[in-house]
N, C-alpha and C positions, 0 to 999 in steps of 0.2 A: 440330791440335785433335782431341782424342779425341771419340768419338761422344757420350758422355754430356754433355760440355761443349758440343758443337755443338748438340745438341737443346735444352739449357737456354737457349742463346742464341736459337735459332729460336723456342722457345715464348715468350720475352720479347718478340720482335718483334710478337706478336699480342695482347699484353696491352692491352686497351682498344681494339683495332682490329677492326672488323667489316666485312663485305662491303658493307653499306648503312648509311645513317645512322639506322636504326631497328632494333628487334629483329626480325630476319627470321623468327624462330620464331613471331611472332604472325601472320604471313601464312599459314603452312602448319601451324600447331599443332605446330611443332618436328618435322616429319616425319623429318629426318635423324637425330634422336636416338631414333627408335623402332626400335631393333634387337631382336634376339632371339638365341637361342643358336645360330643358323645364319647370321646376317648381321652385318656390322660394317664398320669402317673399316680400310683397309689400314694396316699399320705400315710405315714406311720401314726400310731395312736398319739393323740394330743399335739400333732404337728400343725403348726399354723403357717399359712402362706398368703402372700398378697395376690397370688394368681386366682383366677376363677376356680371355684370348687363345685363339683357335682357329686351327687350320691348315686351310686350304681351298684346293684347287687349287695347292698349293705356295707359298702366301703366308700370312703371319700377319695375322689380323684381330683388332682390339680390339672387343669386344662389351660393350654395357651395356644396362641396362633403361630407358634414357632419362633417368636422373637421376644424372649424374656431377658431380663438382666440376669447374668450368671449368678450373681450373689443372692438372687431371689428364688433360685431353683429349689424345689423340695429335695429331700434326701434321696428318694428313688431316682431322680435324675442324676444326682451326683455320683451314685454308685453303679449306675447302668453301664454295662449289661450284666452286672454281678448281683448277688444277694447273699447276705450272711445267713447261712442255713445251720441247722442244728444236727449234729451226728448222733449216733445211737447212744453215746455217752453224755449227751447234753452239752457238748462243746461246740463252739462256733467254728464252722469251716466256711470258706468262701467258695461259692459255686457260681458257674455260669447260670444266669436266670433263663431257663428254657422258654419262658413266656416271651422272650425277646427274639426267638428264632425267626419269626415271620418278618421282622423289620431290621434286624441288626446283623450285618455280615460278620462282625467280630464274634457274635454269639454262635452263629451257624458254623463258622470255621475256626472255633476256639483252639483246636489242636494245632493249627498252623500259625497262630498269632503269638507274637512276643509281647506279653502284657508287662506292665510296669510292676515290679515286685513291691515298690513303695505303695502303689495304689491298692494292690491286693492286701497288703499289711493294714492299710487304713480301713478297708472294708471290714477286715477281721476285728480291728479295735472298735469300730463303730458297733458291730454286732455284740461284742463282749460288753460294751457299756450299756447298750439297750437291753440286754438280757437281765440286767439288774432291776429294770422297771417291769413290774408284773404284766402290765398291759402290752408293752412292747414284746416281752417274752412270749406271751400267748400269740401275738400277731406273727412273730418270726416262726414259731412252731407251726402255725396254720399255713403260712406261705411255703415253708419247707415241705410240708405234706403235698401241697399243690404242685410244687416244682418236681417232687419225686414222682407224682402221678403222671405228669407230662413226660418226664424222662422215661418212665416205664412204657407208656403208650408209644412213644417214639421208637424205643428199642424194639417193641413188638412189631412195629410197622416195617422196620428195616431187616428183620430176621426172616 
C-alpha cells in the first residue's frame, strides 16, 4: 500500500471515533489545537497535509491557528493524546503520549479517565499498519524511545 492510500485508510479509522465519550476539547478549551508558528503536531513519514508545515529539530510539524477542518487533521492530531508504541517484543501497544502532559488533562490524569476502547483499538490498528512501512516503523521506534525517556524522567521526579 502506498503512503497516500495508507494515510487515507488511517484517517478513516478515526472518523467519528474520539478518545472519550464527550468532546474532550470542552475540558481544556481545545488546548491541543492552540498552536502557533513555532509549535505543531508531528507528521508521520511521508504524510501530507494541507496545513502549514515547519521543520523543527529534523522533523516536520503541521501547524494551525486552532481552526482546521477535522478531515484535514494529521494523524498525530487524530490519535492524540495516545501514541502506538513498540514493546520489548516488537508489538504495538497503545500508550499515553507523555509529551502531552503539559497541555492535555486527559494525558495527565489518564488513570482517572474512561477512554473509548474503540478509539484505543483503532490507535493499535493504525500502529500495526504503519509498522509494515519501514520508515514509519523507524519513526514509531524513535518516538517510543522518546516517550520512554520522558516517562522515566517523570518517574524519577515523583519518587
